[in-house]
C-alpha positions, 0 to 999 in steps of 0.5 A, a space after each residue: 411482271 407487274 401486279 396488273 398485266 398488260 394483257 391477261 386472259 382468264 378462262 377463255 373458251 371458243 366453241 364452233 358448231 360444225 356438222 351438228 356438234 360443238 367443236 372446242 377450239 380454245 380452252 385457255 385457263 390463264 395467260 398473263 403478259 407483262 408490260 414490255 414483254 415480247 411473247 411468242 405463241 407456237 403450236 401444231 398446225 391448226 391448233 388455234 393460234 390465229 383464232 386466239 390472236 383474233 379473239 385477243 384483238 376483239 375480231 372474234 368473240 369468245 364464248 366464255 372467259 375474260 380478256 383484260 388490257 391493264 385491268 380493263 375488260 375488252 370484248 371488241 376491237 379497240 385502239 389499245 390493241 393493234 393488229 399486224 397481219 401476214 397479208 400487209 392489208 395496205 391500201 393500194 391507192 394510198 402512199 406510204 405516208 397515207 397508209 401510216 397516217 390512216 388510223 390517225 386520220 380516222 380518229 380526227 387527229 389534226 393534219 399537223 400532228 398527224 404528219 409529225 407522228 407519221 414522220 416519226 414512225 417513217 424514220 423509226 422504220 427506215 421508210 422516210 425516203 419512200 413516204 410518197 411511194 405506193 405499196 405496189 412500188 415496195 418489196 414485201 419486207 418494206 410493205 410489212 414495215 409500212 404495216 408495222 408503222 401504221 399500227 405503231 402510229 396510233 400507239 396501242 398498248 399491246 401489239 398483236 402480230 399474226 405470222 407477219 413474216 410468214 410470206 417473206 423469203 428467208 433473207 427478208 424474214 431474218 432482216 425483219 426479225 432484227 428490225 422488229 427487235 430494234 423497234 421493240 427495244 426502242 418503243 417498249 411495246 408489249 408484243 404477242 407474236 404468233 408464228 409457226 417457225 420455232 426458231 423465230 419464236 425462240 429468237 424473238 421471245 422473252 417467253 414461248 407459249 406452246 399450245 396443245 393440239 386442238 382444243 388449244 391449251 397451254 402445254 408449256 410457258 417456256 421462259 427463254 433465258 437468252 441474253 438481250 440484245 440478241 443478234 444473228 450470232 446467238 442463233 449458233 449458240 449451244 443455248 439457243 439450239 437447246 431452247 429451240 430443240 426443247 420447243 420443237 420437242 413439245 410441238 412435235 409431241 403435240 402434233 404426233 398425238 393429234 395425228 394418232 387420235 385421228 387414226 
């Protein structure tokens, strides 16, 4: 990891007021992610994974702590961080090319330059032949490719992904995991990927950050020592199963502890 992380969180706390009392949702002492790392985040249901990602994106304000991108403090959304949501969030009246180029258009990029960038990412995501299609004409996996291409087109330093494959069927989900790894290897982007799927987290991640039950703290930062590039066959290896089981045990113990505290 470089001396200046691509993304760094220090002393991050988020508190909500509920029923007249303070409810602490996030309490992250420190998280540092290096340039080009793909880090996945898991934890018990409702622990605050999505809230953490939205705070990192600047969509939700923290109550204390600092978030830095390459050493710069950030407190609001910005082009240095790109967000990919589970719901695709495409404009239904815009074509594939129109959706991918939307952010560049809002930034005032010239039409010629915009089209060149759009074509590059349509090629990169295998969408060139669908450039004039509307979202309603696409499958779920293709819609998520469009959403990913749209974020990549404005070249963020850090890509934040909030369970982007959660709404897809199992076969499409695995295809998109392969696609994401291919894109990551070609672009070298720093990626923070939230998921509830332990197998997905281990398959994709250089590291799997396991959060505790609410308030979300880092239970363990697991370095996944599996070779790259990874392919589907690695999921059947003993090493992969060992890492998956280790992360599962951590998440399960946190979920069980939270359930016991509620009783």
